[in-house]
Each structure stands twice: as structure tokens, then as C-alpha cells.
Gaussian input, Z-matrix of N, CA and C with variables (Angstrom, degrees):
# hf/3-21g

backbone

0 1
 N
 C     1     B1
 C     2     B2     1     A1
 N     3     B3     2     A2     1     D1
 C     4     B4     3     A3     2     D2
 C     5     B5     4     A4     3     D3
 N     6     B6     5     A5     4     D4
 C     7     B7     6     A6     5     D5
 C     8     B8     7     A7     6     D6
 N     9     B9     8     A8     7     D7
 C    10    B10     9     A9     8     D8
 C    11    B11    10    A10     9     D9
 N    12    B12    11    A11    10    D10
 C    13    B13    12    A12    11    D11
 C    14    B14    13    A13    12    D12
 N    15    B15    14    A14    13    D13
 C    16    B16    15    A15    14    D14
 C    17    B17    16    A16    15    D15
 N    18    B18    17    A17    16    D16
 C    19    B19    18    A18    17    D17
 C    20    B20    19    A19    18    D18
 N    21    B21    20    A20    19    D19
 C    22    B22    21    A21    20    D20
 C    23    B23    22    A22    21    D21
 N    24    B24    23    A23    22    D22
 C    25    B25    24    A24    23    D23
 C    26    B26    25    A25    24    D24
 N    27    B27    26    A26    25    D25
 C    28    B28    27    A27    26    D26
 C    29    B29    28    A28    27    D27
 N    30    B30    29    A29    28    D28
 C    31    B31    30    A30    29    D29
 C    32    B32    31    A31    30    D30
 N    33    B33    32    A32    31    D31
 C    34    B34    33    A33    32    D32
 C    35    B35    34    A34    33    D33
 N    36    B36    35    A35    34    D34
 C    37    B37    36    A36    35    D35
 C    38    B38    37    A37    36    D36
 N    39    B39    38    A38    37    D37
 C    40    B40    39    A39    38    D38
 C    41    B41    40    A40    39    D39
 N    42    B42    41    A41    40    D40
 C    43    B43    42    A42    41    D41
 C    44    B44    43    A43    42    D42
 N    45    B45    44    A44    43    D43
 C    46    B46    45    A45    44    D44
 C    47    B47    46    A46    45    D45
 N    48    B48    47    A47    46    D46
 C    49    B49    48    A48    47    D47
 C    50    B50    49    A49    48    D48
 N    51    B51    50    A50    49    D49
 C    52    B52    51    A51    50    D50
 C    53    B53    52    A52    51    D51
 N    54    B54    53    A53    52    D52
 C    55    B55    54    A54    53    D53
 C    56    B56    55    A55    54    D54
 N    57    B57    56    A56    55    D55
 C    58    B58    57    A57    56    D56
 C    59    B59    58    A58    57    D57
 N    60    B60    59    A59    58    D58
 C    61    B61    60    A60    59    D59
 C    62    B62    61    A61    60    D60
 N    63    B63    62    A62    61    D61
 C    64    B64    63    A63    62    D62
 C    65    B65    64    A64    63    D63
 N    66    B66    65    A65    64    D64
 C    67    B67    66    A66    65    D65
 C    68    B68    67    A67    66    D66
 N    69    B69    68    A68    67    D67
 C    70    B70    69    A69    68    D68
 C    71    B71    70    A70    69    D69
 N    72    B72    71    A71    70    D70
 C    73    B73    72    A72    71    D71
 C    74    B74    73    A73    72    D72
 N    75    B75    74    A74    73    D73
 C    76    B76    75    A75    74    D74
 C    77    B77    76    A76    75    D75
 N    78    B78    77    A77    76    D76
 C    79    B79    78    A78    77    D77
 C    80    B80    79    A79    78    D78
 N    81    B81    80    A80    79    D79
 C    82    B82    81    A81    80    D80
 C    83    B83    82    A82    81    D81
 N    84    B84    83    A83    82    D82
 C    85    B85    84    A84    83    D83
 C    86    B86    85    A85    84    D84
 N    87    B87    86    A86    85    D85
 C    88    B88    87    A87    86    D86
 C    89    B89    88    A88    87    D87
 N    90    B90    89    A89    88    D88
 C    91    B91    90    A90    89    D89
 C    92    B92    91    A91    90    D90
 N    93    B93    92    A92    91    D91
 C    94    B94    93    A93    92    D92
 C    95    B95    94    A94    93    D93
 N    96    B96    95    A95    94    D94
 C    97    B97    96    A96    95    D95
 C    98    B98    97    A97    96    D96
 N    99    B99    98    A98    97    D97
 C   100   B100    99    A99    98    D98
 C   101   B101   100   A100    99    D99
 N   102   B102   101   A101   100   D100
 C   103   B103   102   A102   101   D101
 C   104   B104   103   A103   102   D102
 N   105   B105   104   A104   103   D103
 C   106   B106   105   A105   104   D104
 C   107   B107   106   A106   105   D105
 N   108   B108   107   A107   106   D106
 C   109   B109   108   A108   107   D107
 C   110   B110   109   A109   108   D108
 N   111   B111   110   A110   109   D109
 C   112   B112   111   A111   110   D110
 C   113   B113   112   A112   111   D111
 N   114   B114   113   A113   112   D112
 C   115   B115   114   A114   113   D113
 C   116   B116   115   A115   114   D114
 N   117   B117   116   A116   115   D115
 C   118   B118   117   A117   116   D116
 C   119   B119   118   A118   117   D117
 N   120   B120   119   A119   118   D118
 C   121   B121   120   A120   119   D119
 C   122   B122   121   A121   120   D120
 N   123   B123   122   A122   121   D121
 C   124   B124   123   A123   122   D122
 C   125   B125   124   A124   123   D123
 N   126   B126   125   A125   124   D124
 C   127   B127   126   A126   125   D125
 C   128   B128   127   A127   126   D126
 N   129   B129   128   A128   127   D127
 C   130   B130   129   A129   128   D128
 C   131   B131   130   A130   129   D129
 N   132   B132   131   A131   130   D130
 C   133   B133   132   A132   131   D131
 C   134   B134   133   A133   132   D132
 N   135   B135   134   A134   133   D133
 C   136   B136   135   A135   134   D134
 C   137   B137   136   A136   135   D135
 N   138   B138   137   A137   136   D136
 C   139   B139   138   A138   137   D137
 C   140   B140   139   A139   138   D138
 N   141   B141   140   A140   139   D139
 C   142   B142   141   A141   140   D140
 C   143   B143   142   A142   141   D141
 N   144   B144   143   A143   142   D142
 C   145   B145   144   A144   143   D143
 C   146   B146   145   A145   144   D144
 N   147   B147   146   A146   145   D145
 C   148   B148   147   A147   146   D146
 C   149   B149   148   A148   147   D147
 N   150   B150   149   A149   148   D148
 C   151   B151   150   A150   149   D149
 C   152   B152   151   A151   150   D150
 N   153   B153   152   A152   151   D151
 C   154   B154   153   A153   152   D152
 C   155   B155   154   A154   153   D153
 N   156   B156   155   A155   154   D154
 C   157   B157   156   A156   155   D155
 C   158   B158   157   A157   156   D156
 N   159   B159   158   A158   157   D157
 C   160   B160   159   A159   158   D158
 C   161   B161   160   A160   159   D159
 N   162   B162   161   A161   160   D160
 C   163   B163   162   A162   161   D161
 C   164   B164   163   A163   162   D162
 N   165   B165   164   A164   163   D163
 C   166   B166   165   A165   164   D164
 C   167   B167   166   A166   165   D165
 N   168   B168   167   A167   166   D166
 C   169   B169   168   A168   167   D167
 C   170   B170   169   A169   168   D168
 N   171   B171   170   A170   169   D169
 C   172   B172   171   A171   170   D170
 C   173   B173   172   A172   171   D171
 N   174   B174   173   A173   172   D172
 C   175   B175   174   A174   173   D173
 C   176   B176   175   A175   174   D174
 N   177   B177   176   A176   175   D175
 C   178   B178   177   A177   176   D176
 C   179   B179   178   A178   177   D177
 N   180   B180   179   A179   178   D178
 C   181   B181   180   A180   179   D179
 C   182   B182   181   A181   180   D180
 N   183   B183   182   A182   181   D181
 C   184   B184   183   A183   182   D182
 C   185   B185   184   A184   183   D183
 N   186   B186   185   A185   184   D184
 C   187   B187   186   A186   185   D185
 C   188   B188   187   A187   186   D186
 N   189   B189   188   A188   187   D187
 C   190   B190   189   A189   188   D188
 C   191   B191   190   A190   189   D189
 N   192   B192   191   A191   190   D190
 C   193   B193   192   A192   191   D191
 C   194   B194   193   A193   192   D192
 N   195   B195   194   A194   193   D193
 C   196   B196   195   A195   194   D194
 C   197   B197   196   A196   195   D195
 N   198   B198   197   A197   196   D196
 C   199   B199   198   A198   197   D197
 C   200   B200   199   A199   198   D198
 N   201   B201   200   A200   199   D199
 C   202   B202   201   A201   200   D200
 C   203   B203   202   A202   201   D201
 N   204   B204   203   A203   202   D202
 C   205   B205   204   A204   203   D203
 C   206   B206   205   A205   204   D204
 N   207   B207   206   A206   205   D205
 C   208   B208   207   A207   206   D206
 C   209   B209   208   A208   207   D207
 N   210   B210   209   A209   208   D208
 C   211   B211   210   A210   209   D209
 C   212   B212   211   A211   210   D210
 N   213   B213   212   A212   211   D211
 C   214   B214   213   A213   212   D212
 C   215   B215   214   A214   213   D213
 N   216   B216   215   A215   214   D214
 C   217   B217   216   A216   215   D215
 C   218   B218   217   A217   216   D216
 N   219   B219   218   A218   217   D217
 C   220   B220   219   A219   218   D218
 C   221   B221   220   A220   219   D219
 N   222   B222   221   A221   220   D220
 C   223   B223   222   A222   221   D221
 C   224   B224   223   A223   222   D222
 N   225   B225   224   A224   223   D223
 C   226   B226   225   A225   224   D224
 C   227   B227   226   A226   225   D225
 N   228   B228   227   A227   226   D226
 C   229   B229   228   A228   227   D227
 C   230   B230   229   A229   228   D228
 N   231   B231   230   A230   229   D229
 C   232   B232   231   A231   230   D230
 C   233   B233   232   A232   231   D231
 N   234   B234   233   A233   232   D232
 C   235   B235   234   A234   233   D233
 C   236   B236   235   A235   234   D234
 N   237   B237   236   A236   235   D235
 C   238   B238   237   A237   236   D236
 C   239   B239   238   A238   237   D237
 N   240   B240   239   A239   238   D238
 C   241   B241   240   A240   239   D239
 C   242   B242   241   A241   240   D240
 N   243   B243   242   A242   241   D241
 C   244   B244   243   A243   242   D242
 C   245   B245   244   A244   243   D243
 N   246   B246   245   A245   244   D244
 C   247   B247   246   A246   245   D245
 C   248   B248   247   A247   246   D246
 N   249   B249   248   A248   247   D247
 C   250   B250   249   A249   248   D248
 C   251   B251   250   A250   249   D249
 N   252   B252   251   A251   250   D250
 C   253   B253   252   A252   251   D251
 C   254   B254   253   A253   252   D252
 N   255   B255   254   A254   253   D253
 C   256   B256   255   A255   254   D254
 C   257   B257   256   A256   255   D255
 N   258   B258   257   A257   256   D256
 C   259   B259   258   A258   257   D257
 C   260   B260   259   A259   258   D258
 N   261   B261   260   A260   259   D259
 C   262   B262   261   A261   260   D260
 C   263   B263   262   A262   261   D261
 N   264   B264   263   A263   262   D262
 C   265   B265   264   A264   263   D263
 C   266   B266   265   A265   264   D264
 N   267   B267   266   A266   265   D265
 C   268   B268   267   A267   266   D266
 C   269   B269   268   A268   267   D267
 N   270   B270   269   A269   268   D268
 C   271   B271   270   A270   269   D269
 C   272   B272   271   A271   270   D270
 N   273   B273   272   A272   271   D271
 C   274   B274   273   A273   272   D272
 C   275   B275   274   A274   273   D273
 N   276   B276   275   A275   274   D274
 C   277   B277   276   A276   275   D275
 C   278   B278   277   A277   276   D276
 N   279   B279   278   A278   277   D277
 C   280   B280   279   A279   278   D278
 C   281   B281   280   A280   279   D279
 N   282   B282   281   A281   280   D280
 C   283   B283   282   A282   281   D281
 C   284   B284   283   A283   282   D282
 N   285   B285   284   A284   283   D283
 C   286   B286   285   A285   284   D284
 C   287   B287   286   A286   285   D285
 N   288   B288   287   A287   286   D286
 C   289   B289   288   A288   287   D287
 C   290   B290   289   A289   288   D288
 N   291   B291   290   A290   289   D289
 C   292   B292   291   A291   290   D290
 C   293   B293   292   A292   291   D291
 N   294   B294   293   A293   292   D292
 C   295   B295   294   A294   293   D293
 C   296   B296   295   A295   294   D294
 N   297   B297   296   A296   295   D295
 C   298   B298   297   A297   296   D296
 C   299   B299   298   A298   297   D297
 N   300   B300   299   A299   298   D298
 C   301   B301   300   A300   299   D299
 C   302   B302   301   A301   300   D300
 N   303   B303   302   A302   301   D301
 C   304   B304   303   A303   302   D302
 C   305   B305   304   A304   303   D303
 N   306   B306   305   A305   304   D304
 C   307   B307   306   A306   305   D305
 C   308   B308   307   A307   306   D306
 N   309   B309   308   A308   307   D307
 C   310   B310   309   A309   308   D308
 C   311   B311   310   A310   309   D309
 N   312   B312   311   A311   310   D310
 C   313   B313   312   A312   311   D311
 C   314   B314   313   A313   312   D312
 N   315   B315   314   A314   313   D313
 C   316   B316   315   A315   314   D314
 C   317   B317   316   A316   315   D315
 N   318   B318   317   A317   316   D316
 C   319   B319   318   A318   317   D317
 C   320   B320   319   A319   318   D318

   B1=1.4534
   B2=1.5259
   B3=1.3028
   B4=1.4613
   B5=1.5245
   B6=1.2952
   B7=1.4541
   B8=1.5285
   B9=1.3221
   B10=1.4605
   B11=1.5245
   B12=1.3535
   B13=1.4658
   B14=1.5324
   B15=1.3199
   B16=1.4634
   B17=1.5226
   B18=1.3181
   B19=1.4625
   B20=1.5275
   B21=1.3392
   B22=1.4660
   B23=1.5248
   B24=1.3186
   B25=1.4608
   B26=1.5199
   B27=1.3211
   B28=1.4546
   B29=1.5161
   B30=1.3229
   B31=1.4635
   B32=1.5252
   B33=1.3322
   B34=1.4633
   B35=1.5259
   B36=1.3158
   B37=1.4565
   B38=1.5058
   B39=1.3379
   B40=1.4588
   B41=1.5163
   B42=1.3159
   B43=1.4556
   B44=1.5213
   B45=1.3191
   B46=1.4535
   B47=1.5047
   B48=1.3069
   B49=1.4651
   B50=1.5187
   B51=1.2910
   B52=1.4604
   B53=1.5268
   B54=1.3210
   B55=1.4611
   B56=1.5220
   B57=1.3113
   B58=1.4573
   B59=1.5234
   B60=1.3392
   B61=1.4537
   B62=1.5087
   B63=1.3165
   B64=1.4545
   B65=1.5192
   B66=1.3263
   B67=1.4666
   B68=1.5246
   B69=1.3222
   B70=1.4641
   B71=1.5230
   B72=1.3228
   B73=1.4667
   B74=1.5239
   B75=1.3218
   B76=1.4635
   B77=1.5250
   B78=1.3280
   B79=1.4687
   B80=1.5243
   B81=1.3129
   B82=1.4605
   B83=1.5249
   B84=1.3204
   B85=1.4631
   B86=1.5208
   B87=1.3133
   B88=1.4609
   B89=1.5238
   B90=1.3159
   B91=1.4651
   B92=1.5241
   B93=1.3187
   B94=1.4571
   B95=1.5172
   B96=1.3375
   B97=1.4632
   B98=1.5219
   B99=1.3219
   B100=1.4673
   B101=1.5262
   B102=1.3159
   B103=1.4599
   B104=1.5075
   B105=1.3398
   B106=1.4544
   B107=1.5301
   B108=1.3361
   B109=1.4563
   B110=1.5226
   B111=1.3238
   B112=1.4620
   B113=1.5293
   B114=1.3219
   B115=1.4676
   B116=1.5238
   B117=1.3282
   B118=1.4705
   B119=1.5250
   B120=1.3241
   B121=1.4687
   B122=1.5251
   B123=1.3272
   B124=1.4629
   B125=1.5247
   B126=1.3335
   B127=1.4648
   B128=1.5273
   B129=1.3394
   B130=1.4694
   B131=1.5243
   B132=1.3207
   B133=1.4661
   B134=1.5295
   B135=1.3336
   B136=1.4702
   B137=1.5273
   B138=1.3234
   B139=1.4592
   B140=1.5081
   B141=1.3303
   B142=1.4643
   B143=1.5262
   B144=1.3291
   B145=1.4641
   B146=1.5297
   B147=1.3361
   B148=1.4655
   B149=1.5241
   B150=1.3274
   B151=1.4631
   B152=1.5260
   B153=1.3255
   B154=1.4657
   B155=1.5275
   B156=1.3344
   B157=1.4650
   B158=1.5235
   B159=1.3214
   B160=1.4659
   B161=1.5231
   B162=1.3105
   B163=1.4617
   B164=1.5165
   B165=1.3472
   B166=1.4557
   B167=1.5261
   B168=1.3126
   B169=1.4675
   B170=1.5259
   B171=1.3448
   B172=1.4585
   B173=1.5265
   B174=1.3327
   B175=1.4647
   B176=1.5249
   B177=1.3140
   B178=1.4641
   B179=1.5284
   B180=1.3328
   B181=1.4617
   B182=1.5230
   B183=1.3250
   B184=1.4675
   B185=1.5271
   B186=1.3355
   B187=1.4678
   B188=1.5243
   B189=1.3257
   B190=1.4636
   B191=1.5274
   B192=1.3345
   B193=1.4659
   B194=1.5271
   B195=1.3401
   B196=1.4532
   B197=1.5242
   B198=1.2909
   B199=1.4575
   B200=1.5197
   B201=1.3303
   B202=1.4677
   B203=1.5193
   B204=1.3187
   B205=1.4615
   B206=1.5203
   B207=1.3196
   B208=1.4601
   B209=1.5274
   B210=1.3355
   B211=1.4632
   B212=1.5209
   B213=1.3378
   B214=1.4580
   B215=1.5227
   B216=1.3236
   B217=1.4663
   B218=1.5217
   B219=1.3358
   B220=1.4554
   B221=1.5119
   B222=1.3338
   B223=1.4637
   B224=1.5238
   B225=1.3275
   B226=1.4618
   B227=1.5294
   B228=1.3314
   B229=1.4643
   B230=1.5282
   B231=1.3271
   B232=1.4617
   B233=1.5248
   B234=1.3388
   B235=1.4646
   B236=1.5278
   B237=1.3421
   B238=1.4643
   B239=1.5326
   B240=1.3279
   B241=1.4659
   B242=1.5247
   B243=1.3372
   B244=1.4664
   B245=1.5278
   B246=1.3238
   B247=1.4643
   B248=1.5262
   B249=1.3273
   B250=1.4626
   B251=1.5188
   B252=1.3300
   B253=1.4705
   B254=1.5247
   B255=1.3380
   B256=1.4652
   B257=1.5230
   B258=1.3251
   B259=1.4666
   B260=1.5256
   B261=1.3297
   B262=1.4706
   B263=1.5310
   B264=1.3290
   B265=1.4667
   B266=1.5302
   B267=1.3267
   B268=1.4633
   B269=1.5268
   B270=1.3292
   B271=1.4596
   B272=1.5143
   B273=1.3313
   B274=1.4587
   B275=1.5251
   B276=1.3162
   B277=1.4644
   B278=1.5178
   B279=1.3131
   B280=1.4596
   B281=1.5257
   B282=1.3181
   B283=1.4583
   B284=1.5187
   B285=1.3143
   B286=1.4592
   B287=1.5211
   B288=1.3385
   B289=1.4636
   B290=1.5250
   B291=1.3316
   B292=1.4612
   B293=1.5216
   B294=1.3197
   B295=1.4682
   B296=1.5209
   B297=1.3228
   B298=1.4515
   B299=1.5138
   B300=1.3126
   B301=1.4579
   B302=1.5087
   B303=1.3213
   B304=1.4589
   B305=1.5245
   B306=1.3323
   B307=1.4611
   B308=1.5238
   B309=1.3328
   B310=1.4631
   B311=1.5240
   B312=1.3338
   B313=1.4606
   B314=1.5049
   B315=1.3396
   B316=1.4632
   B317=1.5146
   B318=1.3202
   B319=1.4647
   B320=1.5022
   A1=109.10
   A2=116.80
   A3=121.99
   A4=109.41
   A5=116.37
   A6=121.90
   A7=109.49
   A8=117.10
   A9=122.58
   A10=109.63
   A11=117.57
   A12=119.84
   A13=112.21
   A14=117.64
   A15=122.31
   A16=108.78
   A17=116.15
   A18=122.60
   A19=109.30
   A20=118.73
   A21=119.83
   A22=112.95
   A23=118.15
   A24=120.95
   A25=112.38
   A26=117.17
   A27=120.99
   A28=110.59
   A29=115.93
   A30=121.36
   A31=112.19
   A32=118.12
   A33=120.61
   A34=111.84
   A35=117.12
   A36=120.63
   A37=114.33
   A38=117.13
   A39=118.32
   A40=114.27
   A41=117.78
   A42=122.43
   A43=111.58
   A44=116.61
   A45=121.36
   A46=115.35
   A47=118.08
   A48=122.15
   A49=107.84
   A50=117.05
   A51=120.57
   A52=108.64
   A53=115.77
   A54=122.23
   A55=107.33
   A56=115.76
   A57=120.98
   A58=111.55
   A59=116.07
   A60=124.81
   A61=116.09
   A62=115.37
   A63=120.91
   A64=113.00
   A65=118.40
   A66=120.00
   A67=110.25
   A68=116.86
   A69=120.77
   A70=109.90
   A71=117.31
   A72=121.04
   A73=109.45
   A74=117.88
   A75=121.97
   A76=112.02
   A77=117.63
   A78=121.10
   A79=112.12
   A80=117.60
   A81=121.67
   A82=112.67
   A83=117.81
   A84=121.02
   A85=110.35
   A86=115.18
   A87=122.55
   A88=105.83
   A89=115.93
   A90=120.71
   A91=112.31
   A92=117.54
   A93=120.77
   A94=114.82
   A95=117.41
   A96=119.53
   A97=115.33
   A98=118.66
   A99=120.71
   A100=114.47
   A101=117.57
   A102=120.23
   A103=109.58
   A104=117.16
   A105=125.35
   A106=110.47
   A107=115.32
   A108=123.58
   A109=110.28
   A110=116.51
   A111=122.14
   A112=106.26
   A113=117.11
   A114=122.08
   A115=111.39
   A116=118.25
   A117=120.84
   A118=111.17
   A119=117.38
   A120=120.66
   A121=110.66
   A122=117.47
   A123=121.76
   A124=110.68
   A125=116.71
   A126=120.58
   A127=110.15
   A128=117.95
   A129=120.13
   A130=110.93
   A131=116.74
   A132=121.24
   A133=112.79
   A134=117.75
   A135=121.45
   A136=114.25
   A137=118.44
   A138=121.96
   A139=116.49
   A140=118.08
   A141=119.83
   A142=112.98
   A143=117.48
   A144=120.72
   A145=110.70
   A146=116.84
   A147=120.89
   A148=113.51
   A149=114.94
   A150=122.93
   A151=106.39
   A152=116.80
   A153=121.05
   A154=108.40
   A155=116.35
   A156=121.75
   A157=111.88
   A158=116.59
   A159=121.56
   A160=107.82
   A161=117.28
   A162=119.70
   A163=113.91
   A164=118.55
   A165=119.20
   A166=114.89
   A167=118.88
   A168=121.09
   A169=111.10
   A170=114.83
   A171=122.30
   A172=107.63
   A173=116.44
   A174=122.12
   A175=108.14
   A176=116.44
   A177=120.22
   A178=110.26
   A179=115.20
   A180=119.66
   A181=109.80
   A182=116.93
   A183=120.10
   A184=110.93
   A185=117.63
   A186=120.75
   A187=111.15
   A188=116.82
   A189=121.14
   A190=110.28
   A191=117.32
   A192=121.73
   A193=113.10
   A194=118.02
   A195=121.14
   A196=108.29
   A197=116.85
   A198=120.70
   A199=112.72
   A200=117.97
   A201=120.29
   A202=105.90
   A203=116.30
   A204=120.85
   A205=113.74
   A206=117.64
   A207=121.30
   A208=110.30
   A209=116.76
   A210=121.03
   A211=109.83
   A212=114.54
   A213=121.30
   A214=108.37
   A215=116.16
   A216=121.60
   A217=107.54
   A218=115.96
   A219=121.64
   A220=117.06
   A221=118.43
   A222=120.04
   A223=110.17
   A224=115.79
   A225=120.23
   A226=112.12
   A227=117.86
   A228=119.79
   A229=110.83
   A230=116.01
   A231=120.26
   A232=110.31
   A233=117.06
   A234=119.78
   A235=110.02
   A236=117.08
   A237=120.13
   A238=111.16
   A239=117.12
   A240=120.24
   A241=110.97
   A242=117.17
   A243=121.01
   A244=111.47
   A245=117.10
   A246=120.30
   A247=109.79
   A248=117.65
   A249=120.82
   A250=111.96
   A251=116.40
   A252=120.40
   A253=110.42
   A254=116.51
   A255=121.22
   A256=111.14
   A257=116.77
   A258=120.61
   A259=110.98
   A260=117.17
   A261=119.89
   A262=110.75
   A263=116.83
   A264=120.81
   A265=112.22
   A266=117.27
   A267=121.61
   A268=113.54
   A269=117.14
   A270=120.26
   A271=114.52
   A272=117.42
   A273=121.36
   A274=112.77
   A275=117.40
   A276=121.57
   A277=108.30
   A278=117.45
   A279=122.07
   A280=113.57
   A281=118.52
   A282=121.41
   A283=110.57
   A284=116.68
   A285=122.40
   A286=107.43
   A287=118.02
   A288=120.00
   A289=113.48
   A290=117.75
   A291=120.04
   A292=112.85
   A293=117.23
   A294=120.46
   A295=109.65
   A296=114.99
   A297=119.09
   A298=108.91
   A299=115.48
   A300=121.00
   A301=110.86
   A302=116.77
   A303=120.66
   A304=113.23
   A305=116.81
   A306=118.97
   A307=112.44
   A308=117.86
   A309=120.36
   A310=112.56
   A311=116.55
   A312=120.00
   A313=114.09
   A314=117.94
   A315=119.26
   A316=109.46
   A317=115.32
   A318=118.90
   A319=110.15
   D1=141.51
   D2=177.23
   D3=-65.00
   D4=171.37
   D5=-179.02
   D6=-85.79
   D7=77.56
   D8=-178.87
   D9=-86.85
   D10=155.47
   D11=177.71
   D12=-65.44
   D13=-21.79
   D14=172.16
   D15=-152.74
   D16=159.88
   D17=-178.60
   D18=-67.79
   D19=121.32
   D20=-179.04
   D21=-62.27
   D22=-18.71
   D23=177.76
   D24=-105.49
   D25=-0.30
   D26=178.31
   D27=-79.53
   D28=-179.51
   D29=-176.84
   D30=-57.51
   D31=-42.73
   D32=-178.67
   D33=-68.56
   D34=-35.29
   D35=-177.14
   D36=-82.83
   D37=-28.53
   D38=-172.39
   D39=-128.10
   D40=-2.28
   D41=-177.84
   D42=52.76
   D43=41.36
   D44=175.40
   D45=89.63
   D46=-15.14
   D47=178.43
   D48=-135.58
   D49=148.57
   D50=179.72
   D51=-72.99
   D52=123.67
   D53=177.19
   D54=-120.79
   D55=157.93
   D56=-173.31
   D57=-129.13
   D58=152.96
   D59=167.58
   D60=48.48
   D61=-123.46
   D62=-173.46
   D63=-65.86
   D64=-23.99
   D65=176.44
   D66=-61.63
   D67=-35.90
   D68=178.87
   D69=-72.50
   D70=-42.36
   D71=178.59
   D72=-60.27
   D73=-44.63
   D74=-178.04
   D75=-61.22
   D76=-31.76
   D77=179.13
   D78=-69.27
   D79=-15.18
   D80=-177.00
   D81=-89.99
   D82=-4.13
   D83=-179.97
   D84=-121.61
   D85=151.74
   D86=173.34
   D87=-106.07
   D88=111.93
   D89=-174.10
   D90=-56.79
   D91=-33.04
   D92=-177.95
   D93=-82.59
   D94=-21.96
   D95=-173.30
   D96=-118.83
   D97=-24.12
   D98=-171.91
   D99=-93.09
   D100=-3.54
   D101=-178.59
   D102=-110.94
   D103=140.84
   D104=2.60
   D105=-65.33
   D106=142.53
   D107=-175.56
   D108=-92.52
   D109=123.58
   D110=173.48
   D111=-79.22
   D112=106.07
   D113=-172.41
   D114=-60.93
   D115=-46.61
   D116=-178.20
   D117=-61.87
   D118=-43.21
   D119=179.88
   D120=-66.06
   D121=-39.54
   D122=179.12
   D123=-63.83
   D124=-45.10
   D125=179.39
   D126=-68.37
   D127=-37.13
   D128=175.95
   D129=-60.25
   D130=-40.89
   D131=-177.26
   D132=-75.25
   D133=-38.37
   D134=-171.39
   D135=-118.00
   D136=2.00
   D137=-170.66
   D138=-56.54
   D139=-32.15
   D140=-177.83
   D141=-91.05
   D142=4.35
   D143=-178.81
   D144=-81.21
   D145=147.08
   D146=-175.21
   D147=-78.67
   D148=140.06
   D149=173.69
   D150=-123.48
   D151=115.01
   D152=179.71
   D153=-80.90
   D154=125.32
   D155=179.73
   D156=-93.05
   D157=-34.62
   D158=177.61
   D159=-155.78
   D160=-170.14
   D161=-173.82
   D162=-64.61
   D163=-14.31
   D164=-179.30
   D165=-129.83
   D166=-9.10
   D167=-174.33
   D168=-112.96
   D169=126.79
   D170=177.99
   D171=-129.06
   D172=133.41
   D173=176.82
   D174=-128.87
   D175=171.48
   D176=178.54
   D177=-83.32
   D178=157.33
   D179=174.92
   D180=-60.61
   D181=-34.61
   D182=177.87
   D183=-58.39
   D184=-41.15
   D185=177.73
   D186=-64.47
   D187=-38.33
   D188=179.94
   D189=-64.82
   D190=-37.00
   D191=-178.55
   D192=-87.63
   D193=-5.96
   D194=179.19
   D195=-63.99
   D196=114.62
   D197=-177.20
   D198=113.17
   D199=-13.90
   D200=173.08
   D201=-73.71
   D202=114.27
   D203=-173.55
   D204=-91.63
   D205=-14.35
   D206=-179.52
   D207=-67.06
   D208=138.99
   D209=171.91
   D210=-78.57
   D211=-32.41
   D212=-177.26
   D213=-139.69
   D214=141.37
   D215=178.67
   D216=-119.42
   D217=128.18
   D218=-171.02
   D219=-75.47
   D220=-30.49
   D221=-177.08
   D222=-155.20
   D223=170.00
   D224=-174.33
   D225=-66.78
   D226=-33.48
   D227=178.64
   D228=-63.53
   D229=-43.85
   D230=177.99
   D231=-65.38
   D232=-37.25
   D233=177.04
   D234=-59.66
   D235=-46.53
   D236=179.04
   D237=-60.65
   D238=-40.14
   D239=178.98
   D240=-63.21
   D241=-48.01
   D242=-177.62
   D243=-66.59
   D244=-41.92
   D245=179.11
   D246=-66.20
   D247=-41.32
   D248=177.70
   D249=-61.37
   D250=-43.42
   D251=177.42
   D252=-60.77
   D253=-44.23
   D254=179.88
   D255=-63.70
   D256=-43.72
   D257=-179.69
   D258=-62.97
   D259=-43.41
   D260=178.96
   D261=-64.42
   D262=-43.37
   D263=-178.73
   D264=-64.56
   D265=-27.84
   D266=-175.93
   D267=-104.16
   D268=13.17
   D269=177.16
   D270=70.77
   D271=25.10
   D272=-179.13
   D273=-103.43
   D274=-4.13
   D275=-177.48
   D276=-81.26
   D277=121.88
   D278=-173.05
   D279=-93.57
   D280=-10.47
   D281=-174.80
   D282=-104.49
   D283=128.85
   D284=175.56
   D285=-126.70
   D286=105.76
   D287=-175.96
   D288=-65.18
   D289=-15.63
   D290=-179.45
   D291=-98.79
   D292=-3.33
   D293=179.18
   D294=-72.39
   D295=146.86
   D296=177.43
   D297=-77.89
   D298=131.09
   D299=179.31
   D300=-111.25
   D301=-177.34
   D302=-177.70
   D303=-61.11
   D304=-27.58
   D305=-179.07
   D306=-73.37
   D307=-12.54
   D308=-178.05
   D309=-78.30
   D310=-14.18
   D311=178.55
   D312=84.10
   D313=-0.52
   D314=178.29
   D315=-91.07
   D316=144.22
   D317=179.59
   D318=-139.66

């Protein structure tokens, strides 16, 4: 495991259950108080914290936000859109709706 400020699978990182990607980012904001969100200040405060993308890959919040061009984000829905766009552009998006899965019967 990288030298993270806390264990991404520990209580602080996962709140008792393993969470992934944007679910972890969403836990770091208070929808009623943190918006509009100052992106630079948010990344300065949380940038070195771990974000688990899948069962074996963990990156920093700064990497997840790399590519978010907004200085300020007005609401949580827009934050999810911008973070999702950034993750897809940077190869961090783990879900492909067109990929064949186990239910497709191909092996």
C-alpha cells in the first residue's frame, strides 16, 4: 500500500465498508454547507487522501480532480459530473457499460 494519510480500507477511509470512486469523494463534502465548492481549496485540503477505484487500485483525490477546470462548483450533481468527466479523461473510470460481463456468457 502507498503511504496514504489513512488506510483507504480502514474506518476513516471506508466508514466500515469498502466504498469506491465518487462515493468516497461525496463523503468529503456537506451538500448543505460546502457549495458552491471552491475546487482549489477542496483539493488543497483533501488532495493527498486515498480514493479506491477498484479492489486493487487506489489513487489520490488530487488525481481524481486532475482535469476539473471549474474554479467553483455550484452543487453536488455538478461536482459528480465534473469529477466523472475528469476520471474518464484520465483513465480512472472503472465502469464500462458496453464491456462484456459474466452475465454475457463469454469467457
